[in-house]
DRENPA-3360 file (N, C-alpha, C; in nm, 2 decimals, always signed):
BEGIN
1 = MKNTVAMT = -6.75/-7.49/-1.67/-6.70/-7.61/-1.61/-6.71/-7.73/-1.71 ~ -6.83/-7.74/-1.77/-6.85/-7.85/-1.86/-6.76/-7.84/-1.98 ~ -6.74/-7.72/-2.03/-6.65/-7.70/-2.14/-6.50/-7.74/-2.11 ~ -6.46/-7.72/-1.99/-6.32/-7.75/-1.95/-6.31/-7.90/-1.94 ~ -6.40/-7.97/-1.89/-6.40/-8.12/-1.88/-6.40/-8.18/-2.02 ~ -6.50/-8.13/-2.10/-6.51/-8.18/-2.23/-6.38/-8.16/-2.31 ~ -6.32/-8.04/-2.30/-6.20/-8.01/-2.37/-6.09/-8.10/-2.33 ~ -6.08/-8.12/-2.20/-5.97/-8.21/-2.14/-5.99/-8.35/-2.20;
9 = VLIGLMTA = -6.11/-8.40/-2.20/-6.13/-8.54/-2.25/-6.10/-8.54/-2.40 ~ -6.14/-8.44/-2.47/-6.11/-8.44/-2.62/-5.97/-8.44/-2.65 ~ -5.89/-8.36/-2.58/-5.75/-8.35/-2.60/-5.68/-8.48/-2.56 ~ -5.73/-8.54/-2.45/-5.67/-8.67/-2.41/-5.70/-8.78/-2.52 ~ -5.82/-8.78/-2.57/-5.85/-8.88/-2.68/-5.77/-8.85/-2.80 ~ -5.75/-8.73/-2.84/-5.68/-8.69/-2.96/-5.53/-8.73/-2.94 ~ -5.48/-8.71/-2.83/-5.34/-8.74/-2.80/-5.32/-8.90/-2.80 ~ -5.41/-8.97/-2.75/-5.40/-9.11/-2.74/-5.41/-9.18/-2.88;
17 = FSQFSQAH = -5.50/-9.13/-2.96/-5.52/-9.19/-3.09/-5.43/-9.13/-3.20 ~ -5.37/-9.02/-3.18/-5.28/-8.97/-3.28/-5.16/-9.05/-3.30 ~ -5.12/-9.12/-3.20/-5.00/-9.21/-3.21/-5.02/-9.32/-3.31 ~ -5.14/-9.37/-3.33/-5.17/-9.47/-3.42/-5.17/-9.42/-3.56 ~ -5.22/-9.29/-3.58/-5.22/-9.24/-3.72/-5.09/-9.18/-3.77 ~ -5.00/-9.15/-3.68/-4.88/-9.09/-3.72/-4.77/-9.20/-3.76 ~ -4.77/-9.31/-3.70/-4.66/-9.40/-3.72/-4.72/-9.53/-3.78 ~ -4.76/-9.53/-3.90/-4.81/-9.65/-3.96/-4.73/-9.68/-4.09;
25 = PGHDHSHW = -4.71/-9.80/-4.13/-4.64/-9.84/-4.25/-4.71/-9.77/-4.37 ~ -4.63/-9.73/-4.46/-4.68/-9.67/-4.59/-4.71/-9.52/-4.58 ~ -4.68/-9.46/-4.47/-4.70/-9.32/-4.45/-4.58/-9.25/-4.52 ~ -4.58/-9.24/-4.65/-4.47/-9.19/-4.73/-4.50/-9.05/-4.77 ~ -4.42/-8.95/-4.72/-4.44/-8.81/-4.76/-4.38/-8.78/-4.89 ~ -4.31/-8.87/-4.95/-4.25/-8.85/-5.09/-4.35/-8.89/-5.20 ~ -4.45/-8.96/-5.16/-4.55/-9.00/-5.27/-4.63/-8.88/-5.32 ~ -4.67/-8.88/-5.44/-4.73/-8.77/-5.51/-4.87/-8.73/-5.44;
33 = SSDPIHII = -4.93/-8.83/-5.38/-5.06/-8.80/-5.32/-5.06/-8.75/-5.17 ~ -4.94/-8.75/-5.12/-4.92/-8.71/-4.98/-4.97/-8.56/-4.96 ~ -4.93/-8.47/-5.04/-4.97/-8.33/-5.02/-5.12/-8.31/-5.03 ~ -5.18/-8.36/-5.13/-5.33/-8.34/-5.14/-5.40/-8.41/-5.02 ~ -5.36/-8.52/-4.98/-5.42/-8.59/-4.87/-5.41/-8.51/-4.74 ~ -5.29/-8.45/-4.72/-5.27/-8.37/-4.60/-5.35/-8.24/-4.61 ~ -5.36/-8.18/-4.73/-5.43/-8.05/-4.74/-5.58/-8.08/-4.72 ~ -5.63/-8.19/-4.78/-5.78/-8.22/-4.76/-5.81/-8.25/-4.61;
41 = TLAIVGSV = -5.72/-8.32/-4.54/-5.74/-8.34/-4.40/-5.74/-8.21/-4.32 ~ -5.65/-8.12/-4.35/-5.65/-8.00/-4.28/-5.77/-7.91/-4.31 ~ -5.82/-7.92/-4.44/-5.94/-7.85/-4.47/-6.06/-7.90/-4.40 ~ -6.07/-8.03/-4.38/-6.18/-8.09/-4.31/-6.17/-8.05/-4.16 ~ -6.06/-8.06/-4.10/-6.05/-8.02/-3.96/-6.08/-7.87/-3.95 ~ -6.03/-7.79/-4.04/-6.06/-7.64/-4.03/-6.21/-7.62/-4.05 ~ -6.27/-7.69/-4.14/-6.42/-7.67/-4.16/-6.50/-7.71/-4.04 ~ -6.46/-7.82/-3.97/-6.53/-7.86/-3.85/-6.51/-7.76/-3.74;
49 = LTGAFVYN = -6.39/-7.71/-3.72/-6.37/-7.61/-3.62/-6.44/-7.48/-3.65 ~ -6.44/-7.44/-3.78/-6.51/-7.32/-3.81/-6.66/-7.34/-3.79 ~ -6.72/-7.45/-3.83/-6.86/-7.48/-3.80/-6.89/-7.48/-3.66 ~ -6.81/-7.53/-3.57/-6.83/-7.53/-3.43/-6.83/-7.39/-3.38 ~ -6.74/-7.31/-3.42/-6.73/-7.17/-3.38/-6.85/-7.09/-3.42 ~ -6.89/-7.11/-3.55/-7.01/-7.04/-3.60/-7.14/-7.08/-3.52 ~ -7.15/-7.21/-3.50/-7.27/-7.26/-3.43/-7.27/-7.20/-3.29 ~ -7.15/-7.20/-3.22/-7.15/-7.14/-3.09/-7.18/-6.99/-3.09;
57 = QFILKPKK = -7.13/-6.92/-3.18/-7.15/-6.77/-3.18/-7.29/-6.73/-3.22 ~ -7.34/-6.80/-3.32/-7.47/-6.75/-3.38/-7.59/-6.83/-3.34 ~ -7.58/-6.94/-3.28/-7.69/-7.02/-3.24/-7.70/-7.04/-3.08 ~ -7.59/-7.09/-3.02/-7.59/-7.12/-2.88/-7.60/-6.99/-2.80 ~ -7.51/-6.89/-2.83/-7.50/-6.77/-2.75/-7.64/-6.69/-2.75 ~ -7.70/-6.67/-2.87/-7.83/-6.60/-2.86/-7.94/-6.68/-2.78 ~ -7.94/-6.81/-2.79/-8.03/-6.89/-2.71/-8.01/-6.87/-2.56 ~ -7.88/-6.87/-2.52/-7.85/-6.85/-2.38/-7.89/-6.71/-2.34;
65 = QKQQEAHH = -7.86/-6.61/-2.42/-7.90/-6.48/-2.38/-8.05/-6.46/-2.37 ~ -8.13/-6.52/-2.46/-8.27/-6.51/-2.45/-8.32/-6.58/-2.32 ~ -8.26/-6.70/-2.29/-8.30/-6.77/-2.17/-8.27/-6.68/-2.04 ~ -8.15/-6.62/-2.04/-8.12/-6.54/-1.93/-8.21/-6.42/-1.91 ~ -8.24/-6.36/-2.03/-8.34/-6.24/-2.02/-8.47/-6.29/-1.98 ~ -8.52/-6.40/-2.01/-8.65/-6.45/-1.97/-8.65/-6.48/-1.82 ~ -8.54/-6.53/-1.77/-8.53/-6.56/-1.62/-8.52/-6.43/-1.54 ~ -8.46/-6.32/-1.60/-8.45/-6.20/-1.53/-8.58/-6.12/-1.53;
73 = DA = -8.66/-6.14/-1.64/-8.79/-6.08/-1.65/-8.90/-6.14/-1.55 ~ -8.88/-6.26/-1.52/-8.98/-6.33/-1.44/-8.98/-6.29/-1.29;
% end
């Protein structure tokens, strides 16, 4: 339940603020630096998403499993 609410809020915020970043003066795709800037931005976003996935899979899930096993043993 918490994940659904958090994801809904995150998507709402991203949608609201993306309007400001997409339509600003000087956003020229024909400039030589446009491609590197977009590639770096996508790499950063991909790194953050990969980090979140790895953290969830290898740190949070094992902790939750150990907690559940401890509760079942008690």
